[in-house]
C-alpha positions as CSV (number, residue, x, y, z in Angstrom):
1,M,-1.5,63.2,21.1
2,T,-1.1,61.3,24.3
3,A,2.1,61.4,26.3
4,R,2.7,57.7,25.4
5,A,2.2,58.3,21.7
6,S,4.8,61.1,21.8
7,E,7.4,58.7,23.3
8,R,7.2,56.4,20.3
9,Q,10.2,56.4,18.0
10,R,9.9,56.1,14.3
11,A,12.3,55.1,11.5
12,T,11.9,55.9,7.8
13,S,13.5,54.3,4.8
14,G,13.0,57.1,2.3
15,S,10.3,55.2,0.4
16,P,8.1,57.8,-1.5
17,Y,5.1,55.9,-0.1
18,E,5.9,56.8,3.5
19,A,5.1,60.5,2.9
20,Q,2.5,59.9,0.3
21,F,0.5,57.4,2.4
22,G,1.4,58.9,5.8
23,F,3.3,56.1,7.6
24,A,6.6,55.2,9.1
25,R,8.8,52.3,8.0
26,A,8.9,51.2,11.6
27,V,7.6,52.2,15.0
28,R,9.1,51.4,18.4
29,D,6.8,51.5,21.4
30,G,8.5,50.4,24.5
31,N,10.3,47.2,23.8
32,R,8.3,46.4,20.7
33,I,9.2,47.3,17.1
34,V,6.7,46.9,14.3
35,V,8.0,47.2,10.7
36,A,5.4,48.1,8.0
37,G,5.0,46.1,4.9
38,T,8.3,46.7,3.1
39,G,8.5,46.6,-0.6
40,P,11.7,46.5,-2.8
41,V,12.3,50.2,-3.0
42,E,15.7,51.6,-3.8
43,A,17.1,54.8,-2.3
44,D,16.0,56.8,-5.4
45,G,12.4,55.5,-5.2
46,S,12.7,53.0,-8.0
47,T,11.9,49.3,-7.7
48,T,14.8,46.9,-7.1
49,P,15.4,45.2,-10.4
50,G,15.6,41.4,-10.7
51,D,13.7,38.4,-9.6
52,A,11.8,37.8,-6.3
53,A,15.0,36.8,-4.5
54,A,16.7,40.1,-5.4
55,Q,13.6,42.0,-4.3
56,A,13.3,40.0,-1.1
57,E,17.0,40.8,-0.4
58,R,16.2,44.5,-0.6
59,C,13.1,44.2,1.6
60,C,15.0,42.3,4.3
61,A,17.9,44.8,4.2
62,L,15.4,47.7,4.7
63,I,13.7,45.8,7.6
64,V,17.0,45.1,9.4
65,A,18.1,48.7,8.9
66,A,14.9,50.0,10.5
67,I,15.1,47.6,13.4
68,E,18.7,48.5,14.1
69,E,17.9,52.3,13.8
70,L,15.4,51.8,16.6
71,G,17.8,49.9,18.8
72,G,17.0,46.3,17.9
73,T,18.8,43.5,16.2
74,V,17.8,40.7,13.9
75,S,17.8,38.3,16.9
76,D,14.9,40.3,18.3
77,V,12.6,39.5,15.4
78,I,9.7,37.4,16.5
79,R,7.3,37.6,13.6
80,T,7.5,38.0,9.8
81,R,5.0,38.1,7.0
82,M,6.0,37.5,3.3
83,L,3.5,38.4,0.6
84,L,4.1,37.0,-2.8
85,T,2.4,37.6,-6.1
86,D,3.6,34.3,-7.6
87,P,3.6,31.1,-5.6
88,A,6.5,29.8,-7.7
89,D,8.7,32.3,-5.9
90,Q,8.2,30.8,-2.4
91,D,11.5,28.8,-2.3
92,A,13.6,31.8,-3.5
93,V,12.0,34.2,-1.1
94,G,12.1,31.6,1.7
95,A,15.8,31.1,1.2
96,V,16.4,34.9,1.5
97,H,14.2,35.0,4.6
98,A,16.2,32.1,6.2
99,R,19.5,33.9,5.5
100,Y,18.3,37.0,7.3
101,F,16.0,35.6,10.0
102,G,16.8,31.9,10.3
103,A,18.8,32.1,13.4
104,A,16.0,34.1,15.2
105,K,13.4,31.6,14.0
106,P,10.5,34.0,14.1
107,A,6.9,32.9,13.6
108,A,6.4,33.4,9.9
109,T,3.7,33.6,7.3
110,M,4.0,33.4,3.6
111,A,0.9,34.2,1.6
112,G,0.0,34.8,-2.0
113,V,-1.7,38.0,-3.0
114,A,-3.2,39.3,-6.2
115,W,-1.2,42.5,-6.3
116,L,1.2,44.8,-4.4
117,C,1.7,48.6,-4.5
118,R,3.6,48.5,-7.8
119,A,2.9,46.1,-10.6
120,E,6.6,45.1,-10.8
121,W,6.8,44.1,-7.1
122,K,7.0,40.4,-6.6
123,V,7.3,40.5,-2.8
124,E,6.6,42.6,0.3
125,I,7.7,41.7,3.8
126,E,6.9,43.0,7.3
127,A,8.3,42.1,10.7
128,E,7.9,42.6,14.4
129,A,10.6,42.5,17.0
130,L,10.5,42.3,20.8
131,L,13.6,43.7,22.6
132,S,14.7,42.2,25.9
133,K,15.6,45.7,27.3
């Protein structure tokens, strides 16, 4: 491991996939924070119940918690990606995204995908933040 790699900070959310697949919820390298694709996983490892909006709410809460754990804020978010399994959910997920990230106005992508890690997941979201300090 290089000296630079050892200086990176990592955040975890407790998702069972982090240990199983070998990744961190988020990584801070200098003033950049990259948050991995975040599915609607509850603290006990179960899937957040409900519709796409409820699941997006959980995804966004996990993203914000990871960014804050690494010293950032929602206003530092510069990029998001929303992956949906049903295009009919775009307005509901977009409304949740706007509530969390609308003031920051990040560059954002919303795309349809054939499947996500669990069959019951309707949405997965990732984010990037750039800190001014």
